[in-house]
Structures are given as C-alpha cells and as structure tokens.
N, CA, C, O and the ligand as a Tripos MOL2 file, in Angstrom:
@<TRIPOS>MOLECULE
protein
  293   291    74     0     0
PROTEIN
NO_CHARGES

@<TRIPOS>ATOM
      1 N          15.5650   -2.8480   -1.0700 N.3       1 MET1
      2 CA         14.8910   -2.0000   -0.2390 C.3       1 MET1
      3 C          14.5980   -2.3230    1.0650 C.2       1 MET1
      4 O          14.4430   -3.5300    1.2480 O.2       1 MET1
      5 N          14.4770   -1.6280    2.0070 N.am      2 GLU2
      6 CA         14.0860   -2.0320    3.1830 C.3       2 GLU2
      7 C          12.5740   -2.1910    3.4990 C.2       2 GLU2
      8 O          11.7220   -1.4440    3.0190 O.2       2 GLU2
      9 N          12.3320   -3.1130    4.2550 N.am      3 ASP3
     10 CA         10.7550   -3.3970    4.4880 C.3       3 ASP3
     11 C          10.1290   -2.3630    5.3030 C.2       3 ASP3
     12 O          10.8280   -1.6620    6.0360 O.2       3 ASP3
     13 N           8.9600   -2.2240    5.2360 N.am      4 ASN4
     14 CA          8.2080   -1.4780    6.1460 C.3       4 ASN4
     15 C           8.2710   -0.0840    5.9770 C.2       4 ASN4
     16 O           7.8220    0.6970    6.8160 O.2       4 ASN4
     17 N           8.8990    0.3180    4.7530 N.am      5 LEU5
     18 CA          9.2080    1.9400    4.8010 C.3       5 LEU5
     19 C           8.3150    2.5210    3.6810 C.2       5 LEU5
     20 O           8.2090    1.9790    2.5810 O.2       5 LEU5
     21 N           7.6850    3.6500    4.0300 N.am      6 LYS6
     22 CA          6.8510    4.3450    2.9890 C.3       6 LYS6
     23 C           7.7680    4.8680    2.0740 C.2       6 LYS6
     24 O           8.9120    5.0650    2.4820 O.2       6 LYS6
     25 N           7.4450    5.1710    0.7410 N.am      7 PRO7
     26 CA          8.1910    5.8920   -0.3000 C.3       7 PRO7
     27 C           8.6080    7.2760    0.0670 C.2       7 PRO7
     28 O           7.9080    7.9290    0.8410 O.2       7 PRO7
     29 N           9.6940    7.7600   -0.4340 N.am      8 CYS8
     30 CA         10.3490    8.9640   -0.1400 C.3       8 CYS8
     31 C           9.0630   10.0380   -0.1920 C.2       8 CYS8
     32 O           8.1760    9.8810   -1.0310 O.2       8 CYS8
     33 N           9.0350   11.0230    0.6690 N.am      9 PRO9
     34 CA          8.0450   12.0920    0.3250 C.3       9 PRO9
     35 C           8.3450   13.1400   -0.4800 C.2       9 PRO9
     36 O           7.5050   13.9900   -0.7770 O.2       9 PRO9
     37 N           9.5910   13.1590   -0.9020 N.am     10 PHE10
     38 CA         10.1280   14.3210   -1.8200 C.3      10 PHE10
     39 C           9.9440   13.6500   -3.3120 C.2      10 PHE10
     40 O           9.2430   14.2190   -4.1480 O.2      10 PHE10
     41 N          10.5820   12.4680   -3.5850 N.am     11 CYS11
     42 CA         10.6470   12.2980   -4.9840 C.3      11 CYS11
     43 C           9.7230   10.6890   -5.2560 C.2      11 CYS11
     44 O           9.5960   10.1720   -6.3660 O.2      11 CYS11
     45 N           9.2150   10.1720   -4.0760 N.am     12 GLY12
     46 CA          8.4830    9.0750   -4.3230 C.3      12 GLY12
     47 C           9.2430    7.7230   -4.6070 C.2      12 GLY12
     48 O           8.6740    6.6680   -4.8900 O.2      12 GLY12
     49 N          10.4300    7.8730   -4.5100 N.am     13 SER13
     50 CA         11.3160    6.7820   -4.6390 C.3      13 SER13
     51 C          11.2460    5.4130   -3.6320 C.2      13 SER13
     52 O          11.0030    5.7060   -2.4610 O.2      13 SER13
     53 N          11.3690    4.4010   -3.8240 N.am     14 LYS14
     54 CA         11.2510    3.2920   -2.8560 C.3      14 LYS14
     55 C          12.7560    2.6220   -2.7700 C.2      14 LYS14
     56 O          13.0110    1.4850   -2.3730 O.2      14 LYS14
     57 N          13.5600    3.4790   -3.1780 N.am     15 LYS15
     58 CA         14.9210    2.9240   -3.0290 C.3      15 LYS15
     59 C          15.3580    3.4750   -1.8760 C.2      15 LYS15
     60 O          16.0270    4.5030   -1.9810 O.2      15 LYS15
     61 N          15.1350    3.0290   -0.7770 N.am     16 LEU16
     62 CA         15.5110    3.4830    0.6860 C.3      16 LEU16
     63 C          16.4310    2.5510    1.2990 C.2      16 LEU16
     64 O          16.5010    1.3380    1.1000 O.2      16 LEU16
     65 N          17.1700    3.3150    2.1160 N.am     17 LYS17
     66 CA         18.1690    2.4900    2.7430 C.3      17 LYS17
     67 C          18.3910    2.9140    4.2070 C.2      17 LYS17
     68 O          18.4570    4.0970    4.5410 O.2      17 LYS17
     69 N          18.4950    1.9370    5.0120 N.am     18 LEU18
     70 CA         18.6150    2.1800    6.4810 C.3      18 LEU18
     71 C          20.3550    2.2610    6.5920 C.2      18 LEU18
     72 O          21.1390    1.3520    6.3240 O.2      18 LEU18
     73 N          20.6240    3.4130    6.9910 N.am     19 GLU19
     74 CA         22.1780    3.6920    7.2170 C.3      19 GLU19
     75 C          22.1970    3.4450    8.8020 C.2      19 GLU19
     76 O          21.4530    3.8730    9.6850 O.2      19 GLU19
     77 N          23.3140    2.6020    8.8450 N.am     20 LYS20
     78 CA         23.8040    2.4680   10.3820 C.3      20 LYS20
     79 C          25.2520    2.7760   10.5810 C.2      20 LYS20
     80 O          26.1420    2.3650    9.8360 O.2      20 LYS20
     81 N          25.4390    3.5630   11.6860 N.am     21 LYS21
     82 CA         26.7880    3.8580   11.9460 C.3      21 LYS21
     83 C          27.1300    3.7940   13.4270 C.2      21 LYS21
     84 O          26.3740    4.1170   14.3440 O.2      21 LYS21
     85 N          28.3600    3.3360   13.5350 N.am     22 ARG22
     86 CA         28.9780    3.6580   14.8860 C.3      22 ARG22
     87 C          29.6500    4.7460   14.9700 C.2      22 ARG22
     88 O          30.4190    5.1540   14.0990 O.2      22 ARG22
     89 N          29.3680    5.3790   16.1950 N.am     23 THR23
     90 CA         29.8750    6.6620   16.3420 C.3      23 THR23
     91 C          30.3110    6.9080   17.7440 C.2      23 THR23
     92 O          30.1090    6.0490   18.6030 O.2      23 THR23
     93 N          31.0120    8.2540   18.0740 N.am     24 VAL24
     94 CA         31.1760    8.5260   19.3160 C.3      24 VAL24
     95 C          30.4270   10.0050   19.5340 C.2      24 VAL24
     96 O          30.5140   11.0210   18.8440 O.2      24 VAL24
     97 N          29.7270    9.7720   20.6410 N.am     25 TYR25
     98 CA         28.8570   11.1230   21.0900 C.3      25 TYR25
     99 C          29.1300   11.4830   22.6250 C.2      25 TYR25
    100 O          28.8590   10.7030   23.5380 O.2      25 TYR25
    101 N          29.6450   12.6320   22.7940 N.am     26 LYS26
    102 CA         30.1680   12.9050   24.1580 C.3      26 LYS26
    103 C          31.0400   11.8780   24.7860 C.2      26 LYS26
    104 O          30.8190   11.3950   25.8970 O.2      26 LYS26
    105 N          31.9520   11.5970   24.0890 N.am     27 ARG27
    106 CA         32.9280   10.5080   24.5670 C.3      27 ARG27
    107 C          32.3800    9.1260   24.8900 C.2      27 ARG27
    108 O          33.0960    8.3320   25.5000 O.2      27 ARG27
    109 N          31.2240    8.8160   24.5370 N.am     28 HIS28
    110 CA         30.5690    7.6290   24.5400 C.3      28 HIS28
    111 C          30.5110    6.9370   23.1940 C.2      28 HIS28
    112 O          30.2650    7.5300   22.1440 O.2      28 HIS28
    113 N          30.7850    5.4870   23.3110 N.am     29 LYS29
    114 CA         30.5100    4.9290   22.1100 C.3      29 LYS29
    115 C          28.9300    5.0830   21.8620 C.2      29 LYS29
    116 O          28.0710    5.0390   22.7420 O.2      29 LYS29
    117 N          28.7360    5.2570   20.5930 N.am     30 ALA30
    118 CA         27.1780    5.2680   20.2610 C.3      30 ALA30
    119 C          26.7900    4.7690   18.8660 C.2      30 ALA30
    120 O          27.6510    4.5750   18.0080 O.2      30 ALA30
    121 N          25.5340    4.5710   18.6540 N.am     31 TYR31
    122 CA         25.1250    3.8990   17.4680 C.3      31 TYR31
    123 C          24.0990    4.6060   16.8760 C.2      31 TYR31
    124 O          23.1940    4.9960   17.6130 O.2      31 TYR31
    125 N          24.0530    4.8590   15.6660 N.am     32 THR32
    126 CA         23.0750    5.8200   15.1170 C.3      32 THR32
    127 C          22.4860    5.0490   13.9060 C.2      32 THR32
    128 O          23.2120    4.2400   13.3280 O.2      32 THR32
    129 N          21.0800    5.2720   13.4480 N.am     33 ALA33
    130 CA         20.6060    4.8320   12.3480 C.3      33 ALA33
    131 C          19.6550    5.7500   11.6240 C.2      33 ALA33
    132 O          18.8280    6.3480   12.3130 O.2      33 ALA33
    133 N          19.6670    5.9310   10.3660 N.am     34 SER34
    134 CA         18.7140    6.8290    9.8230 C.3      34 SER34
    135 C          18.4020    6.2200    8.4290 C.2      34 SER34
    136 O          19.1440    5.4160    7.8650 O.2      34 SER34
    137 N          17.2760    6.6670    7.9530 N.am     35 VAL35
    138 CA         16.7570    6.1610    6.5150 C.3      35 VAL35
    139 C          17.1470    7.2730    5.6160 C.2      35 VAL35
    140 O          17.0010    8.4770    5.8220 O.2      35 VAL35
    141 N          17.6260    6.7290    4.6700 N.am     36 ARG36
    142 CA         18.0840    7.4870    3.4500 C.3      36 ARG36
    143 C          17.3890    7.2510    2.0790 C.2      36 ARG36
    144 O          17.0460    6.1030    1.7970 O.2      36 ARG36
    145 N          17.2100    8.0630    1.3870 N.am     37 CYS37
    146 CA         16.5940    8.0220   -0.0350 C.3      37 CYS37
    147 C          17.8750    7.6890   -1.1220 C.2      37 CYS37
    148 O          18.7970    8.4850   -1.2980 O.2      37 CYS37
    149 N          17.8010    6.7960   -1.5950 N.am     38 ASN38
    150 CA         19.2570    6.6410   -2.5900 C.3      38 ASN38
    151 C          18.8480    7.4270   -3.9260 C.2      38 ASN38
    152 O          19.6560    7.5750   -4.8420 O.2      38 ASN38
    153 N          17.5910    7.9000   -3.9730 N.am     39 CYS39
    154 CA         17.2800    8.6130   -5.2150 C.3      39 CYS39
    155 C          17.7310   10.2530   -5.1970 C.2      39 CYS39
    156 O          18.4680   10.7730   -6.0340 O.2      39 CYS39
    157 N          17.1760   10.8590   -4.1650 N.am     40 CYS40
    158 CA         17.2910   12.1970   -3.9590 C.3      40 CYS40
    159 C          18.0470   12.6610   -2.7900 C.2      40 CYS40
    160 O          18.2780   13.8440   -2.5360 O.2      40 CYS40
    161 N          18.4920   11.4420   -1.9540 N.am     41 HIS41
    162 CA         19.3070   11.6330   -0.7980 C.3      41 HIS41
    163 C          18.7300   12.3220    0.2560 C.2      41 HIS41
    164 O          19.4890   12.9460    0.9970 O.2      41 HIS41
    165 N          17.3250   12.3360    0.5120 N.am     42 ALA42
    166 CA         16.6460   12.8190    1.5330 C.3      42 ALA42
    167 C          16.9050   11.9910    2.7290 C.2      42 ALA42
    168 O          17.1990   10.8040    2.5930 O.2      42 ALA42
    169 N          16.8200   12.4970    3.7910 N.am     43 ARG43
    170 CA         17.2790   11.6130    5.0070 C.3      43 ARG43
    171 C          16.4080   11.8880    6.0660 C.2      43 ARG43
    172 O          16.0900   13.0220    6.4240 O.2      43 ARG43
    173 N          15.9260   10.5620    6.6950 N.am     44 GLY44
    174 CA         14.9530   10.9990    7.8820 C.3      44 GLY44
    175 C          16.0070   11.3840    9.0410 C.2      44 GLY44
    176 O          17.2020   11.6420    8.8960 O.2      44 GLY44
    177 N          15.2270   11.3540   10.2640 N.am     45 ASP45
    178 CA         15.8950   11.7880   11.4670 C.3      45 ASP45
    179 C          16.8490   10.6340   11.7270 C.2      45 ASP45
    180 O          16.6360    9.4410   11.5110 O.2      45 ASP45
    181 N          18.0500   11.2620   12.2830 N.am     46 THR46
    182 CA         18.9860   10.2540   12.9120 C.3      46 THR46
    183 C          18.7980    9.9480   14.3000 C.2      46 THR46
    184 O          18.7980   10.8130   15.1750 O.2      46 THR46
    185 N          18.6100    8.4990   14.5440 N.am     47 VAL47
    186 CA         18.4150    8.0810   15.7840 C.3      47 VAL47
    187 C          19.6560    7.5780   16.4830 C.2      47 VAL47
    188 O          20.4950    6.8630   15.9350 O.2      47 VAL47
    189 N          19.7090    7.9830   17.6780 N.am     48 ILE48
    190 CA         20.9350    7.5990   18.4290 C.3      48 ILE48
    191 C          20.7870    6.8290   19.6540 C.2      48 ILE48
    192 O          19.9830    7.3030   20.4570 O.2      48 ILE48
    193 N          21.2460    5.9900   19.9120 N.am     49 ASN49
    194 CA         21.0350    4.8160   20.8460 C.3      49 ASN49
    195 C          20.9950    5.6430   22.2770 C.2      49 ASN49
    196 O          20.0440    5.4090   23.0230 O.2      49 ASN49
    197 N          21.7460    6.3610   22.5830 N.am     50 LEU50
    198 CA         22.0240    7.0960   23.8880 C.3      50 LEU50
    199 C          20.8570    7.8850   24.2880 C.2      50 LEU50
    200 O          20.8280    8.3050   25.4450 O.2      50 LEU50
    201 N          19.7490    8.1810   23.3730 N.am     51 THR51
    202 CA         18.6230    8.8490   23.7730 C.3      51 THR51
    203 C          17.5100    7.8010   23.9960 C.2      51 THR51
    204 O          16.3490    8.1390   24.2270 O.2      51 THR51
    205 N          17.8320    6.7660   23.9330 N.am     52 ILE52
    206 CA         16.7270    5.7090   24.2160 C.3      52 ILE52
    207 C          17.3000    5.0140   25.2980 C.2      52 ILE52
    208 O          18.4640    4.6150   25.2500 O.2      52 ILE52
    209 N          16.5150    4.8280   26.3390 N.am     53 PRO53
    210 CA         17.1760    3.9940   27.5320 C.3      53 PRO53
    211 C          17.5310    2.4620   27.0690 C.2      53 PRO53
    212 O          16.9370    1.8930   26.1530 O.2      53 PRO53
    213 N          18.4280    1.9710   27.7240 N.am     54 TYR54
    214 CA         18.7530    0.4800   27.2940 C.3      54 TYR54
    215 C          18.5230   -0.0370   25.9270 C.2      54 TYR54
    216 O          18.1370   -1.1810   25.6880 O.2      54 TYR54
    217 N          18.8310    1.0420   24.8780 N.am     55 ALA55
    218 CA         18.5130    0.6950   23.3630 C.3      55 ALA55
    219 C          19.5290   -0.4390   22.9550 C.2      55 ALA55
    220 O          20.6910   -0.4760   23.3590 O.2      55 ALA55
    221 N          19.0000   -1.2860   22.1740 N.am     56 VAL56
    222 CA         19.8610   -2.2080   21.4810 C.3      56 VAL56
    223 C          19.7990   -1.4920   19.8840 C.2      56 VAL56
    224 O          19.2120   -0.4720   19.5220 O.2      56 VAL56
    225 N          20.5690   -2.3690   19.1720 N.am     57 LYS57
    226 CA         20.6210   -1.9650   17.7890 C.3      57 LYS57
    227 C          19.2300   -2.0310   17.0560 C.2      57 LYS57
    228 O          18.9540   -1.2120   16.1790 O.2      57 LYS57
    229 N          18.4470   -2.9300   17.4000 N.am     58 GLU58
    230 CA         17.2220   -3.2640   16.6890 C.3      58 GLU58
    231 C          16.2120   -2.0700   17.2480 C.2      58 GLU58
    232 O          15.3360   -1.6920   16.4700 O.2      58 GLU58
    233 N          16.2940   -1.4670   18.5440 N.am     59 ASP59
    234 CA         15.2240   -0.5350   18.7630 C.3      59 ASP59
    235 C          15.6230    0.7380   18.0010 C.2      59 ASP59
    236 O          14.7570    1.4530   17.4960 O.2      59 ASP59
    237 N          16.9680    1.0290   17.9150 N.am     60 VAL60
    238 CA         17.3670    2.2370   17.1770 C.3      60 VAL60
    239 C          16.8770    2.1270   15.7610 C.2      60 VAL60
    240 O          16.2900    3.0870   15.2630 O.2      60 VAL60
    241 N          17.0940    0.9400   15.0260 N.am     61 GLU61
    242 CA         16.7240    0.8660   13.8170 C.3      61 GLU61
    243 C          15.1640    0.8100   13.6220 C.2      61 GLU61
    244 O          14.6620    1.3550   12.6400 O.2      61 GLU61
    245 N          14.5020    0.2440   14.4270 N.am     62 ALA62
    246 CA         12.9990    0.4910   14.4480 C.3      62 ALA62
    247 C          12.5570    1.8380   14.5660 C.2      62 ALA62
    248 O          11.5520    2.1460   13.9250 O.2      62 ALA62
    249 N          13.2030    2.8240   15.3700 N.am     63 THR63
    250 CA         12.9760    3.9770   15.6030 C.3      63 THR63
    251 C          13.2390    4.9560   14.4490 C.2      63 THR63
    252 O          12.5030    5.8970   14.1500 O.2      63 THR63
    253 N          14.2920    4.6390   13.8900 N.am     64 ALA64
    254 CA         14.4990    5.5000   12.5650 C.3      64 ALA64
    255 C          13.4230    5.0630   11.5320 C.2      64 ALA64
    256 O          12.9950    5.9010   10.7390 O.2      64 ALA64
    257 N          13.0130    3.9040   11.5130 N.am     65 ARG65
    258 CA         12.0780    3.4670   10.4800 C.3      65 ARG65
    259 C          10.7640    4.0500   10.8760 C.2      65 ARG65
    260 O          10.0130    4.4610    9.9910 O.2      65 ARG65
    261 N          10.4390    4.1180   12.0760 N.am     66 LYS66
    262 CA          9.0600    4.7880   12.4640 C.3      66 LYS66
    263 C           9.1860    6.3580   12.0940 C.2      66 LYS66
    264 O           8.3030    6.9180   11.4440 O.2      66 LYS66
    265 N          10.1650    6.9260   12.4820 N.am     67 ARG67
    266 CA         10.1390    8.4700   12.1100 C.3      67 ARG67
    267 C          10.2200    8.6170   10.5700 C.2      67 ARG67
    268 O           9.6690    9.5600   10.0010 O.2      67 ARG67
    269 N          10.8140    7.8090   10.0070 N.am     68 TRP68
    270 CA         10.5810    8.2100    8.4570 C.3      68 TRP68
    271 C           9.2360    8.1420    7.9300 C.2      68 TRP68
    272 O           8.7290    8.9940    7.2000 O.2      68 TRP68
    273 N           8.6070    6.9250    8.4010 N.am     69 ASN69
    274 CA          7.0590    6.7400    8.1640 C.3      69 ASN69
    275 C           6.2580    7.8330    8.3630 C.2      69 ASN69
    276 O           5.4430    8.2800    7.5560 O.2      69 ASN69
    277 N           6.5810    8.3840    9.7860 N.am     70 ARG70
    278 CA          5.6580    9.4780   10.1780 C.3      70 ARG70
    279 C           5.6480   10.5080    9.5510 C.2      70 ARG70
    280 O           4.6490   11.2270    9.5320 O.2      70 ARG70
    281 N           6.8170   10.8120    8.8710 N.am     71 ARG71
    282 CA          7.1410   12.0910    8.1710 C.3      71 ARG71
    283 C           5.9540   12.2370    6.9110 C.2      71 ARG71
    284 O           5.4100   13.2590    6.4910 O.2      71 ARG71
    285 N           5.7850   10.8590    6.5010 N.am     72 ASN72
    286 CA          4.8600   10.8620    5.2420 C.3      72 ASN72
    287 C           3.4450   11.0370    5.3880 C.2      72 ASN72
    288 O           2.6960   11.2620    4.4380 O.2      72 ASN72
    289 N           3.0810   10.9320    6.5880 N.am     73 ASP73
    290 CA          1.5260   10.8310    6.8920 C.3      73 ASP73
    291 C           0.8580   11.9890    6.4870 C.2      73 ASP73
    292 O          -0.3590   12.0860    6.6460 O.2      73 ASP73
    293 ZN         13.9230   10.6680   -2.5270 Zn       74 ZN74
@<TRIPOS>BOND
     1     1     2 1
     2     2     3 1
     3     3     4 2
     4     3     5 am
     5     5     6 1
     6     6     7 1
     7     7     8 2
     8     7     9 am
     9     9    10 1
    10    10    11 1
    11    11    12 2
    12    11    13 am
    13    13    14 1
    14    14    15 1
    15    15    16 2
    16    15    17 am
    17    17    18 1
    18    18    19 1
    19    19    20 2
    20    19    21 am
    21    21    22 1
    22    22    23 1
    23    23    24 2
    24    23    25 am
    25    25    26 1
    26    26    27 1
    27    27    28 2
    28    27    29 am
    29    29    30 1
    30    30    31 1
    31    31    32 2
    32    31    33 am
    33    33    34 1
    34    34    35 1
    35    35    36 2
    36    35    37 am
    37    37    38 1
    38    38    39 1
    39    39    40 2
    40    39    41 am
    41    41    42 1
    42    42    43 1
    43    43    44 2
    44    43    45 am
    45    45    46 1
    46    46    47 1
    47    47    48 2
    48    47    49 am
    49    49    50 1
    50    50    51 1
    51    51    52 2
    52    51    53 am
    53    53    54 1
    54    54    55 1
    55    55    56 2
    56    55    57 am
    57    57    58 1
    58    58    59 1
    59    59    60 2
    60    59    61 am
    61    61    62 1
    62    62    63 1
    63    63    64 2
    64    63    65 am
    65    65    66 1
    66    66    67 1
    67    67    68 2
    68    67    69 am
    69    69    70 1
    70    70    71 1
    71    71    72 2
    72    71    73 am
    73    73    74 1
    74    74    75 1
    75    75    76 2
    76    75    77 am
    77    77    78 1
    78    78    79 1
    79    79    80 2
    80    79    81 am
    81    81    82 1
    82    82    83 1
    83    83    84 2
    84    83    85 am
    85    85    86 1
    86    86    87 1
    87    87    88 2
    88    87    89 am
    89    89    90 1
    90    90    91 1
    91    91    92 2
    92    91    93 am
    93    93    94 1
    94    94    95 1
    95    95    96 2
    96    95    97 am
    97    97    98 1
    98    98    99 1
    99    99   100 2
   100    99   101 am
   101   101   102 1
   102   102   103 1
   103   103   104 2
   104   103   105 am
   105   105   106 1
   106   106   107 1
   107   107   108 2
   108   107   109 am
   109   109   110 1
   110   110   111 1
   111   111   112 2
   112   111   113 am
   113   113   114 1
   114   114   115 1
   115   115   116 2
   116   115   117 am
   117   117   118 1
   118   118   119 1
   119   119   120 2
   120   119   121 am
   121   121   122 1
   122   122   123 1
   123   123   124 2
   124   123   125 am
   125   125   126 1
   126   126   127 1
   127   127   128 2
   128   127   129 am
   129   129   130 1
   130   130   131 1
   131   131   132 2
   132   131   133 am
   133   133   134 1
   134   134   135 1
   135   135   136 2
   136   135   137 am
   137   137   138 1
   138   138   139 1
   139   139   140 2
   140   139   141 am
   141   141   142 1
   142   142   143 1
   143   143   144 2
   144   143   145 am
   145   145   146 1
   146   146   147 1
   147   147   148 2
   148   147   149 am
   149   149   150 1
   150   150   151 1
   151   151   152 2
   152   151   153 am
   153   153   154 1
   154   154   155 1
   155   155   156 2
   156   155   157 am
   157   157   158 1
   158   158   159 1
   159   159   160 2
   160   159   161 am
   161   161   162 1
   162   162   163 1
   163   163   164 2
   164   163   165 am
   165   165   166 1
   166   166   167 1
   167   167   168 2
   168   167   169 am
   169   169   170 1
   170   170   171 1
   171   171   172 2
   172   171   173 am
   173   173   174 1
   174   174   175 1
   175   175   176 2
   176   175   177 am
   177   177   178 1
   178   178   179 1
   179   179   180 2
   180   179   181 am
   181   181   182 1
   182   182   183 1
   183   183   184 2
   184   183   185 am
   185   185   186 1
   186   186   187 1
   187   187   188 2
   188   187   189 am
   189   189   190 1
   190   190   191 1
   191   191   192 2
   192   191   193 am
   193   193   194 1
   194   194   195 1
   195   195   196 2
   196   195   197 am
   197   197   198 1
   198   198   199 1
   199   199   200 2
   200   199   201 am
   201   201   202 1
   202   202   203 1
   203   203   204 2
   204   203   205 am
   205   205   206 1
   206   206   207 1
   207   207   208 2
   208   207   209 am
   209   209   210 1
   210   210   211 1
   211   211   212 2
   212   211   213 am
   213   213   214 1
   214   214   215 1
   215   215   216 2
   216   215   217 am
   217   217   218 1
   218   218   219 1
   219   219   220 2
   220   219   221 am
   221   221   222 1
   222   222   223 1
   223   223   224 2
   224   223   225 am
   225   225   226 1
   226   226   227 1
   227   227   228 2
   228   227   229 am
   229   229   230 1
   230   230   231 1
   231   231   232 2
   232   231   233 am
   233   233   234 1
   234   234   235 1
   235   235   236 2
   236   235   237 am
   237   237   238 1
   238   238   239 1
   239   239   240 2
   240   239   241 am
   241   241   242 1
   242   242   243 1
   243   243   244 2
   244   243   245 am
   245   245   246 1
   246   246   247 1
   247   247   248 2
   248   247   249 am
   249   249   250 1
   250   250   251 1
   251   251   252 2
   252   251   253 am
   253   253   254 1
   254   254   255 1
   255   255   256 2
   256   255   257 am
   257   257   258 1
   258   258   259 1
   259   259   260 2
   260   259   261 am
   261   261   262 1
   262   262   263 1
   263   263   264 2
   264   263   265 am
   265   265   266 1
   266   266   267 1
   267   267   268 2
   268   267   269 am
   269   269   270 1
   270   270   271 1
   271   271   272 2
   272   271   273 am
   273   273   274 1
   274   274   275 1
   275   275   276 2
   276   275   277 am
   277   277   278 1
   278   278   279 1
   279   279   280 2
   280   279   281 am
   281   281   282 1
   282   282   283 1
   283   283   284 2
   284   283   285 am
   285   285   286 1
   286   286   287 1
   287   287   288 2
   288   287   289 am
   289   289   290 1
   290   290   291 1
   291   291   292 2
@<TRIPOS>SUBSTRUCTURE
     1 MET1         2 RESIDUE 1 A MET
     2 GLU2         6 RESIDUE 1 A GLU
     3 ASP3        10 RESIDUE 1 A ASP
     4 ASN4        14 RESIDUE 1 A ASN
     5 LEU5        18 RESIDUE 1 A LEU
     6 LYS6        22 RESIDUE 1 A LYS
     7 PRO7        26 RESIDUE 1 A PRO
     8 CYS8        30 RESIDUE 1 A CYS
     9 PRO9        34 RESIDUE 1 A PRO
    10 PHE10       38 RESIDUE 1 A PHE
    11 CYS11       42 RESIDUE 1 A CYS
    12 GLY12       46 RESIDUE 1 A GLY
    13 SER13       50 RESIDUE 1 A SER
    14 LYS14       54 RESIDUE 1 A LYS
    15 LYS15       58 RESIDUE 1 A LYS
    16 LEU16       62 RESIDUE 1 A LEU
    17 LYS17       66 RESIDUE 1 A LYS
    18 LEU18       70 RESIDUE 1 A LEU
    19 GLU19       74 RESIDUE 1 A GLU
    20 LYS20       78 RESIDUE 1 A LYS
    21 LYS21       82 RESIDUE 1 A LYS
    22 ARG22       86 RESIDUE 1 A ARG
    23 THR23       90 RESIDUE 1 A THR
    24 VAL24       94 RESIDUE 1 A VAL
    25 TYR25       98 RESIDUE 1 A TYR
    26 LYS26      102 RESIDUE 1 A LYS
    27 ARG27      106 RESIDUE 1 A ARG
    28 HIS28      110 RESIDUE 1 A HIS
    29 LYS29      114 RESIDUE 1 A LYS
    30 ALA30      118 RESIDUE 1 A ALA
    31 TYR31      122 RESIDUE 1 A TYR
    32 THR32      126 RESIDUE 1 A THR
    33 ALA33      130 RESIDUE 1 A ALA
    34 SER34      134 RESIDUE 1 A SER
    35 VAL35      138 RESIDUE 1 A VAL
    36 ARG36      142 RESIDUE 1 A ARG
    37 CYS37      146 RESIDUE 1 A CYS
    38 ASN38      150 RESIDUE 1 A ASN
    39 CYS39      154 RESIDUE 1 A CYS
    40 CYS40      158 RESIDUE 1 A CYS
    41 HIS41      162 RESIDUE 1 A HIS
    42 ALA42      166 RESIDUE 1 A ALA
    43 ARG43      170 RESIDUE 1 A ARG
    44 GLY44      174 RESIDUE 1 A GLY
    45 ASP45      178 RESIDUE 1 A ASP
    46 THR46      182 RESIDUE 1 A THR
    47 VAL47      186 RESIDUE 1 A VAL
    48 ILE48      190 RESIDUE 1 A ILE
    49 ASN49      194 RESIDUE 1 A ASN
    50 LEU50      198 RESIDUE 1 A LEU
    51 THR51      202 RESIDUE 1 A THR
    52 ILE52      206 RESIDUE 1 A ILE
    53 PRO53      210 RESIDUE 1 A PRO
    54 TYR54      214 RESIDUE 1 A TYR
    55 ALA55      218 RESIDUE 1 A ALA
    56 VAL56      222 RESIDUE 1 A VAL
    57 LYS57      226 RESIDUE 1 A LYS
    58 GLU58      230 RESIDUE 1 A GLU
    59 ASP59      234 RESIDUE 1 A ASP
    60 VAL60      238 RESIDUE 1 A VAL
    61 GLU61      242 RESIDUE 1 A GLU
    62 ALA62      246 RESIDUE 1 A ALA
    63 THR63      250 RESIDUE 1 A THR
    64 ALA64      254 RESIDUE 1 A ALA
    65 ARG65      258 RESIDUE 1 A ARG
    66 LYS66      262 RESIDUE 1 A LYS
    67 ARG67      266 RESIDUE 1 A ARG
    68 TRP68      270 RESIDUE 1 A TRP
    69 ASN69      274 RESIDUE 1 A ASN
    70 ARG70      278 RESIDUE 1 A ARG
    71 ARG71      282 RESIDUE 1 A ARG
    72 ASN72      286 RESIDUE 1 A ASN
    73 ASP73      290 RESIDUE 1 A ASP
    74 ZN74       293 GROUP 0 **** ****
C-alpha cells in the first residue's frame, strides 16, 4: 500500500496503488499519476505534469495523493 493515503471512500479498502504512466499529450511527452483502489477500482484524479509548471515526477505523484485524500474529507 502507498504511504499517506486515506482508505478508499467507496469500499474502505486500503489496497491503494499509485499508477504512473508515461503518455503523450498534445504531442508533448507527458507523465501522469493517479491513485487507484485495487478493490473496487475507483480512481482518483489523474494528474498530468504539463498542467504543473516545472513539475517533476515527485510533484505529480504528490499531487495525485493529495487529490485522493481531499476527496475523502
Ligand atoms: Zn475501493
């Protein structure tokens, strides 16, 4: 399980995974991250590095974690 993630808001599972992907967005190489529940396959917001100025991988992953946690508040 990933650290610092709240349980799934839908099924309460703590089997969460940070999915990271390289992709192409508007012809630019891009990097995305999103948190996914292994139990019910709920997915948090997908964060793409191109929307964060000067983002590095760690920023994208941290933002994906934050958005997942915010949904649970
Ligand atoms: Zn779930």
